[in-house]
N, C-alpha and C positions, 0 to 999 in steps of 0.2 A: 637574295634577289627580290626586288619588289615587283608588284604586279605589272607596272609599266614596262620594266625590263623583260619580264617573262613574256608579255604579250608581243613586244617587239621581236624577241628571239623566235617565238613560235611562228609568227607571220612571215618572217624573213628567212629563217634558217630551216624550218621544217616544211619543205615543199616537195620532197620526193622520198622514196624509200631507198636508203643507201644500202650497201652490201651487208653491213652489220645487222640492220633491221630486217633485211630480206632473209638472212640466215636464221634469225630468231623466229620469224614467221614460219619459215619452212620447217624448222625443227619442232616447233610447238603448235603446228597447225591444228591438230585435233583438240587442243586445249584453249584456243582463242576464238573469239566471236567478235565480229565488227558490225556495228549497227550505225547506219548513216541516216540522218534526217534529210528530207528533200530540200530544205531551205537553210541548211547549216552552213554558214559562211566559213567556219573553221575546218569543216570536213565535207566539202561539197560532193555532189554526185560523181563528178569526174574522178575523185579519189576512190570511190567505191568501184567504179568501172575499171580503173587501172589495177586495183587490187585483184579483182576477179579475173582480169586478163592475165596478169602476171603470175598469179597463184591459183591455177585451176583446182577446184575442190575446197578452197577456203570457205569457212562459214562467214559469209558477209551478206547482210540484207540492207535493202533500202526501205526504210519505213514508209508506209502509206501516209501516215498522218504527219503533221508538222511537229516533230519532236525537237525541241530546242537543244542546243549544245549543252546547256546546264539543265538536263532533263531531271536530275534528282529532285529539284525543288518542286516541280509541278507535274511531271509526266512519268513518274515511276511505274504506274500501272501499265501503260502501253509498252514500256520498255520490258517489264516483267513478262508481258504476253509474248514478246519476241524472243526473250532469252530462256524462258522456262523449258520449251522443248529441247533446246540445245543442252541445257544443264541435265535434263532427264536422259538425254542420249549418252552423255558422259557417265552419269551415275548408274545407268541401267534403265530398263523399261519402267515406265510409270504404270504401276499396277491398277491404279484407280484415280478418279478425279480428286479424292481427298489428298493423295500424295502430291499431285500437281499443285493443288491449292496450298499445301504446306510449303512447297518450294517458293511459291509466290509470297507467302507470309514471311518467310525467312529473308527473302530479298527486300521486302518492304521494311522489315525491322532493321536490317543492315543499313539501309539508306537513311534511317532516322538517327543512327548513331553519330 
């Protein structure tokens, strides 16, 4: 599938949460985190609002800053700030700032791969 076909598919076909995806979200809710950028045309604020309404308790945040859809290239730091507490919650309490900083470093290294 080339990029044009993928883009067409995603903008036309992926417009709602079907039963299969809803089941996955429900079953995996403690393990998933959704971060929405306020100006992301691919995942607008309305998607965030629908997700929060449909799945109370889901970990989903609307970022304050303008994090682009392709955040990996330029906004990995702000994204790490959003997801680090969530990762720490899953892995257990962050004992100190050094542990939290280590999580951020590992995220940044993973994004560079």
